[in-house]
ZAMARGU-4260 file (C-alpha; in steps of 0.2 Angstrom, whole numbers, plus 5000, padded with zeros to 4 digits):
<rodrens>
0) 5000/5000/5000 | 5007/5017/4996 | 5011/5030/5009 | 5004/5047/5009 | 5021/5056/5015
5) 5019/5054/5033 | 5020/5036/5034 | 5002/5033/5035 | 4991/5024/5022 | 4981/5035/5012
10) 4963/5037/5018 | 4948/5035/5006 | 4940/5052/5001 | 4923/5056/5008 | 4909/5053/4996
15) 4903/5070/4989 | 4894/5063/4974 | 4908/5064/4961 | 4918/5050/4969 | 4916/5032/4971
20) 4900/5032/4961 | 4890/5038/4976 | 4874/5048/4974 | 4876/5067/4974 | 4872/5076/4990
25) 4856/5086/4990 | 4858/5104/4996 | 4842/5111/5003 | 4840/5129/5011 | 4826/5140/5016
30) 4832/5157/5009 | 4817/5167/5013 | 4799/5167/5019 | 4786/5180/5016 | 4767/5185/5017
35) 4762/5188/4999 | 4744/5192/5003 | 4734/5193/5018 | 4716/5197/5021 | 4705/5196/5036
40) 4686/5201/5035 | 4677/5201/5052 | 4660/5199/5044 | 4651/5201/5062 | 4656/5219/5064
45) 4645/5223/5048 | 4630/5218/5057 | 4627/5221/5076 | 4645/5218/5080 | 4640/5204/5093
50) 4646/5187/5091 | 4630/5176/5090 | 4629/5161/5102 | 4633/5144/5095 | 4647/5133/5088
55) 4657/5139/5073 | 4659/5128/5058 | 4676/5132/5051 | 4681/5126/5033 | 4699/5127/5027
60) 4704/5126/5009 | 4723/5124/5005 | 4731/5125/4988 | 4749/5126/4982 | 4759/5134/4968
65) 4778/5131/4964 | 4788/5139/4951 | 4807/5140/4947 | 4815/5156/4949 | 4828/5163/4937
70) 4843/5159/4948 | 4849/5141/4946 | 4842/5130/4960 | 4830/5143/4967 | 4812/5139/4968
75) 4797/5148/4975 | 4782/5139/4984 | 4766/5148/4988 | 4754/5140/5001 | 4736/5148/4999
80) 4725/5146/5014 | 4707/5151/5014 | 4698/5149/5030 | 4679/5153/5032 | 4670/5152/5049
85) 4651/5151/5050 | 4639/5149/5064 | 4633/5131/5063 | 4615/5135/5068 | 4612/5150/5056
90) 4625/5148/5043 | 4630/5167/5046 | 4648/5170/5041 | 4658/5176/5056 | 4675/5179/5047
95) 4685/5175/5032 | 4704/5174/5031 | 4714/5172/5015 | 4733/5170/5017 | 4746/5167/5003
100) 4762/5162/5012 | 4778/5159/5002 | 4795/5152/5003 | 4810/5153/4993 | 4821/5138/4993
105) 4838/5133/4987 | 4837/5115/4980 | 4852/5107/4972 | 4857/5089/4968 | 4839/5082/4969
110) 4835/5070/4955 | 4823/5078/4943 | 4809/5065/4946 | 4809/5069/4965 | 4809/5088/4963
115) 4790/5090/4960 | 4785/5080/4975 | 4798/5088/4986 | 4792/5106/4981 | 4774/5102/4984
120) 4776/5091/5000 | 4791/5095/5009 | 4793/5114/5006 | 4775/5118/5011 | 4777/5107/5027
125) 4792/5116/5033 | 4784/5133/5032 | 4767/5128/5038 | 4770/5132/5056 | 4773/5150/5051
130) 4758/5152/5041 | 4748/5143/5055 | 4755/5156/5067 | 4749/5171/5056 | 4732/5163/5055
135) 4730/5161/5074 | 4736/5179/5077 | 4724/5186/5064 | 4710/5177/5071 | 4714/5182/5089
140) 4718/5200/5084 | 4701/5200/5075 | 4692/5197/5090 | 4689/5178/5089 | 4697/5164/5098
145) 4714/5160/5090 | 4712/5147/5077 | 4726/5134/5077 | 4725/5124/5061 | 4728/5105/5062
150) 4743/5098/5053 | 4739/5097/5035 | 4743/5081/5025 | 4753/5088/5011 | 4758/5071/5004
155) 4739/5066/5004 | 4735/5083/4994 | 4749/5078/4982 | 4742/5061/4979 | 4725/5068/4977
160) 4731/5080/4964 | 4740/5066/4955 | 4725/5056/4954 | 4714/5070/4948 | 4727/5073/4934
165) 4728/5055/4929 | 4708/5054/4929 | 4708/5069/4917 | 4722/5063/4906 | 4712/5047/4904
170) 4697/5056/4898 | 4695/5059/4878 | 4699/5077/4875 | 4707/5081/4892 | 4724/5089/4892
175) 4739/5079/4897 | 4746/5082/4914 | 4764/5089/4914
</rodrens>
């Protein structure tokens, strides 16, 4: 065995993706988080301003957008939340929140076939606690009990989206999913 000049045997180089046929290391970093849009409507104030008795019925809708930015490896993911609270007995709307919360991510070394699910599952999951806090604060500051959203199954959402796209692709005249 050859020596490295100090009498010791050479040590194998650490794998970094270019050596020994190993997979490249994935580099991931959250570069920024931001509120793109926030709207809170306290509908009760328009009427008599008094919270009616009864339990609220809260509906939450979530959608996601992801796009590549101009800089290599930079991606923007926007999580859109629409929360509507209505009185269960009367159906009267109590409040409406719409939040678009974004993150800019550096992703490098991820195989191309894994990028789309990573952007729509992992990225929103990482920034979700911050969006949840904004929604909680907005409801509290709007005069209602703070709304702490339950965890969102972004993987389940992604799978549902794929099933919808596959169902549409199978129909005659439907556009193919990209």
